[in-house]
Every structure is written in structure tokens, then in C-alpha cells.
C-alpha positions as CSV (number, residue, x, y, z in Angstrom):
1,X,-16.9,3.8,7.9
2,X,-15.0,0.8,6.5
3,X,-14.6,0.8,2.8
4,X,-11.4,-1.1,2.2
5,X,-10.9,-4.9,2.2
6,X,-8.3,-7.0,3.9
7,X,-7.5,-9.4,6.6
8,X,-5.9,-9.0,10.0
9,X,-3.6,-11.8,11.1
10,X,-3.0,-11.7,14.9
11,X,0.2,-13.4,16.1
12,X,0.6,-14.4,19.7
13,X,2.2,-16.9,22.0
14,X,-1.2,-18.6,22.3
15,X,-4.8,-17.7,21.5
16,X,-5.7,-16.1,24.9
17,X,-9.1,-14.9,26.0
18,X,-8.0,-11.3,25.1
19,X,-7.0,-12.3,21.6
20,X,-10.3,-14.1,21.1
21,X,-12.1,-10.9,22.2
22,X,-10.0,-8.9,19.7
23,X,-10.8,-11.3,16.9
24,X,-14.5,-11.2,17.7
25,X,-14.6,-7.4,17.7
26,X,-12.8,-7.3,14.4
27,X,-15.2,-9.8,12.9
28,X,-18.1,-7.7,14.3
29,X,-16.7,-4.8,12.3
30,X,-16.8,-7.0,9.2
31,X,-13.0,-7.4,9.1
32,X,-11.7,-10.9,8.3
33,X,-9.3,-12.3,10.9
34,X,-7.0,-15.2,11.6
35,X,-4.7,-16.3,14.5
36,X,-1.2,-17.8,14.3
37,X,1.1,-18.8,17.1
38,X,4.7,-17.6,17.2
39,X,5.7,-20.2,14.6
40,X,7.0,-19.6,11.1
41,X,4.9,-22.3,9.5
42,X,1.7,-21.2,11.3
43,X,2.3,-17.6,10.3
44,X,3.1,-18.5,6.7
45,X,0.0,-20.7,6.4
46,X,-2.3,-17.9,7.5
47,X,-0.5,-15.0,5.8
48,X,-3.0,-12.7,4.2
49,X,-2.7,-11.6,0.6
50,X,-4.1,-8.3,1.5
51,X,-4.0,-7.2,5.1
52,X,-2.2,-6.3,8.3
53,X,-0.1,-8.4,10.7
54,X,-0.7,-7.7,14.4
55,X,1.6,-9.0,17.1
56,X,0.0,-9.2,20.6
57,X,2.7,-9.3,23.3
58,X,2.1,-10.8,26.7
59,X,4.2,-9.3,29.5
60,X,7.8,-10.1,29.0
61,X,7.2,-11.6,25.6
62,X,9.9,-11.6,22.9
63,X,9.7,-12.8,19.3
64,X,11.7,-16.0,18.6
65,X,14.7,-15.0,16.4
66,X,13.6,-17.2,13.5
67,X,10.1,-15.6,13.6
68,X,11.6,-12.1,13.7
69,X,13.8,-12.8,10.7
70,X,10.8,-14.3,8.8
71,X,8.6,-11.3,9.6
72,X,11.2,-8.7,8.5
73,X,11.7,-10.5,5.2
74,X,8.0,-11.2,4.5
75,X,6.7,-7.8,5.5
76,X,9.3,-6.1,3.2
77,X,8.5,-8.5,0.4
78,X,4.8,-8.0,0.6
79,X,4.9,-4.3,1.5
80,X,2.9,-4.9,4.7
81,X,3.2,-3.4,8.1
82,X,3.2,-4.8,11.7
83,X,0.8,-3.5,14.3
84,X,2.3,-4.1,17.8
85,X,0.2,-4.5,21.0
86,X,1.8,-4.6,24.4
87,X,3.5,-2.8,27.3
88,X,6.0,-0.1,26.3
89,X,9.0,-2.0,27.6
90,X,8.0,-5.0,25.5
91,X,6.9,-3.3,22.3
92,X,10.2,-1.4,22.3
93,X,12.1,-4.6,21.7
94,X,10.2,-4.9,18.4
95,X,10.2,-1.2,17.3
96,X,14.0,-1.0,18.0
97,X,14.8,-4.1,15.9
98,X,12.5,-3.7,12.9
99,X,13.0,-1.0,10.2
100,X,10.7,1.9,10.9
101,X,8.8,1.5,7.6
102,X,7.7,-2.0,8.7
103,X,6.0,-0.7,11.9
104,X,2.4,0.5,11.3
105,X,1.2,1.5,14.8
106,X,1.9,0.6,18.4
107,X,-0.9,0.1,20.9
108,X,-0.6,-0.2,24.7
109,X,-2.2,-2.7,27.0
110,X,-5.0,-2.9,28.0
111,X,-5.9,-2.5,24.4
112,X,-8.4,0.1,23.3
113,X,-10.3,-2.1,20.8
114,X,-12.2,0.8,19.2
115,X,-8.9,2.7,18.5
116,X,-7.4,-0.5,17.1
117,X,-10.3,-1.2,14.8
118,X,-10.4,2.5,13.7
119,X,-6.6,2.3,12.8
120,X,-7.2,-0.9,10.9
121,X,-10.1,0.6,9.0
122,X,-8.1,3.7,8.1
123,X,-5.2,1.6,6.9
124,X,-7.5,-0.5,4.6
125,X,-9.3,2.6,3.3
126,X,-5.9,4.2,2.4
127,X,-4.9,1.0,0.7
128,X,-8.1,1.0,-1.3
129,X,-7.5,4.6,-2.4
130,X,-4.0,3.6,-3.3
131,X,-5.3,1.2,-5.9
132,X,-6.1,4.3,-8.1
133,X,-2.6,5.7,-7.8
134,X,0.3,4.8,-10.1
135,X,2.3,1.9,-8.7
136,X,6.1,2.2,-8.1
137,X,8.4,-0.6,-7.1
138,X,11.6,0.5,-5.4
139,X,14.4,-2.1,-5.6
140,X,17.5,-1.4,-3.4
141,X,19.5,-3.4,-0.9
142,X,19.7,-0.5,1.5
143,X,16.4,-0.6,3.6
144,X,17.1,2.8,5.1
145,X,17.3,4.5,1.7
146,X,14.3,2.6,0.4
147,X,12.3,3.6,3.4
148,X,13.3,7.3,2.8
149,X,12.3,7.3,-0.8
150,X,9.0,5.6,0.0
151,X,8.3,8.4,2.5
152,X,8.9,10.9,-0.3
153,X,6.6,9.2,-2.7
154,X,3.8,7.5,-0.7
155,X,1.4,10.4,-0.6
156,X,1.1,10.5,-4.4
157,X,1.9,6.9,-5.5
158,X,1.3,3.4,-4.4
159,X,4.8,2.3,-3.3
160,X,6.1,-1.2,-2.9
161,X,9.7,-2.3,-2.0
162,X,12.0,-5.2,-2.7
163,X,15.5,-5.4,-1.1
164,X,17.1,-7.6,-3.8
165,X,16.8,-8.2,-7.5
166,X,15.4,-11.7,-7.0
167,X,12.7,-10.4,-4.6
168,X,11.8,-7.8,-7.2
169,X,11.4,-10.5,-9.8
170,X,9.3,-12.6,-7.4
171,X,7.1,-9.6,-6.6
172,X,6.6,-8.8,-10.3
173,X,5.5,-12.4,-11.0
174,X,2.2,-11.6,-9.1
175,X,2.0,-7.8,-9.2
176,X,2.4,-5.0,-11.8
177,X,4.3,-1.8,-11.5
178,X,3.9,1.4,-13.6
179,X,7.5,2.2,-12.8
180,X,10.5,0.5,-11.2
181,X,13.2,2.5,-9.4
182,X,16.1,0.1,-9.7
183,X,19.4,0.4,-7.8
184,X,22.2,0.0,-10.3
185,X,24.7,-1.5,-7.9
186,X,23.4,-4.4,-5.8
187,X,25.1,-7.5,-4.5
188,X,24.3,-11.0,-6.0
189,X,22.0,-9.7,-8.7
190,X,22.9,-6.2,-10.0
191,X,20.6,-3.7,-11.5
192,X,21.7,-4.4,-15.1
193,X,21.1,-8.1,-14.5
194,X,17.6,-7.4,-13.1
195,X,16.8,-5.2,-16.1
196,X,18.0,-8.0,-18.5
197,X,15.7,-10.5,-16.8
198,X,12.8,-8.0,-17.0
199,X,13.4,-7.4,-20.7
200,X,13.5,-11.1,-21.4
201,X,10.1,-11.8,-19.8
202,X,7.0,-11.2,-21.9
203,X,5.1,-10.0,-18.8
204,X,7.6,-7.4,-17.7
205,X,9.5,-6.5,-20.9
206,X,7.7,-3.1,-21.3
207,X,7.8,-2.1,-17.6
208,X,9.6,1.2,-17.4
209,X,12.8,1.4,-15.3
210,X,14.6,4.4,-13.9
211,X,18.0,3.5,-12.4
212,X,19.2,4.8,-9.0
213,X,22.9,5.2,-9.1
214,X,25.5,6.6,-6.7
215,X,28.1,7.5,-9.4
216,X,28.0,10.6,-11.6
217,X,31.2,10.3,-13.5
218,X,30.9,10.2,-17.3
219,X,32.0,6.6,-17.7
220,X,29.4,5.4,-15.1
221,X,26.6,7.5,-16.6
222,X,27.3,6.2,-20.1
223,X,27.3,2.6,-18.8
224,X,23.8,3.2,-17.2
225,X,22.4,4.9,-20.4
226,X,23.7,2.1,-22.6
227,X,21.1,-0.2,-21.1
228,X,18.4,2.1,-22.4
229,X,16.4,2.7,-19.2
230,X,13.7,5.4,-19.1
231,X,16.1,7.5,-17.1
232,X,18.4,7.6,-14.1
233,X,18.7,9.7,-11.0
234,X,21.6,10.1,-8.6
235,X,20.9,8.7,-5.1
236,X,22.6,11.7,-3.6
237,X,20.3,14.2,-5.4
238,X,17.7,14.4,-2.7
239,X,13.9,14.5,-2.5
240,X,13.1,17.3,-4.9
241,X,15.0,15.9,-7.9
242,X,13.7,12.3,-7.4
243,X,10.1,13.5,-7.0
244,X,10.3,15.8,-10.0
245,X,12.0,13.1,-12.2
246,X,9.2,10.7,-11.5
247,X,6.5,13.4,-12.0
248,X,8.0,14.4,-15.4
249,X,8.2,10.7,-16.4
250,X,4.5,10.1,-15.7
251,X,3.5,13.4,-17.3
252,X,5.3,12.3,-20.5
253,X,3.5,9.0,-20.8
């Protein structure tokens, strides 16, 4: 049964008969839909606030480079996933070029509509359940590390990600986090600079921050602590320490 709420945006080269059938079956299941051609402006105009992005690939199809770049950035920024539909040789071009955490599920052709709708429903139901969980925003310029930490935390927390300080600030302008895991050393806008911006904004000044740092020498640790975060954790410490640090933080609140 479908309890969640959201929208499915289907992207394709053109709105073929098969895509129209897919949109119709989703609508029959009470799931809102939209279609966008492989064009950045069209995709951006139809981008759902809550929802899934699905890419229907015709035989031999490839995403235009500017669309691929846009999708990678937008999916990461909004913490969404891409469902890919197509023949294995075609879908592999997407799954090989996108970070794994941005790929939701891959479906073959001919599409099993019931399986697709079931996967969408499960995704939305999990999202709805996640609204009751504590929200954590991970901010790090290393997408592989972010994806790894997200895997460690996603079963117990609602996890969002931002791959730069400015993307984190933008995300926080429309969302709230119960905790921010903030990389101390990032290019362009460093962790300390992000923390300073957070503390200077009335909406985010009380949002707790735990720094992620790769340095454990005394001078580096003192520099981190001088900024008065809620804590810090070494990026080399592994799953158990990071999970336990976060658990202890929330237990102490």
C-alpha cells in the first residue's frame, strides 16, 4: 500500500508511447508524475520538491554531457536518487558514471510496470518514515566518503548530503538539520568558514556541528576545538566510532 507522498519525474529523449503508458500507470496508482525531455531547462522546470527522477533510455541512448553534469549536482544537492530504465548495455553507461549513492534502482526493458511502481511506493514510504528520524546533513567535498558515511547512518537517521560549504548553506536555507557533520578542510569554503556563516545566521546559529577532520595532532585538534563545535571525529576512525559519537550526542540532548 502507498502511504508516502512524492512525484516521479520521467526524463526521456521524447515522450514516447511507452513513457505515456508508464505515466498513466503511475497516475492510476495515485502517484503524481511529470515528463521532461533531455534538456537542462525542461528538467529544472519540472524538478519535484519531493520525489524520484527516472531516466527512460531508448536503445543506444546516452545522456547529453550538460544534462549528466546537471543531474549529478542536482541529485546530490537535493538528496534524491535516479531510477534508470533501459537495456543493460545502455544503463551501464549511467551507473558507471554516476556515484553509487545517486542510483536508486535499475530496471530492464521491457519494463515491468508493477515492479517499478512497487519500488517507487517503497521509496516514498521509507521517505515518509524518515521524517520521524533525526536529520543529519553531511558536508564533505569527497563524494565517496560522504556516500560511505551515509550508508553507515541511513538506517537510523534521515541523511542528506552537500559536497561544498555553499551547497550546505543553500540546503539549510530551506531545510533543517538536527546535526551537521562538517568536513574541516574543504576547498573554496572551509569548514570553519561554514561554521562562522551558520553562527551568524539567526536560523542556523543553534544548529549543532560535529567536525570531520583528517588530522589528529595536538595543534590541529586544538584548532578544531577552539571553534567550539559540539565535537569532532577523525575521518580515519571508521564506522563504529562515528556511529557511536553521533548516538552519544543525541542521547545527551
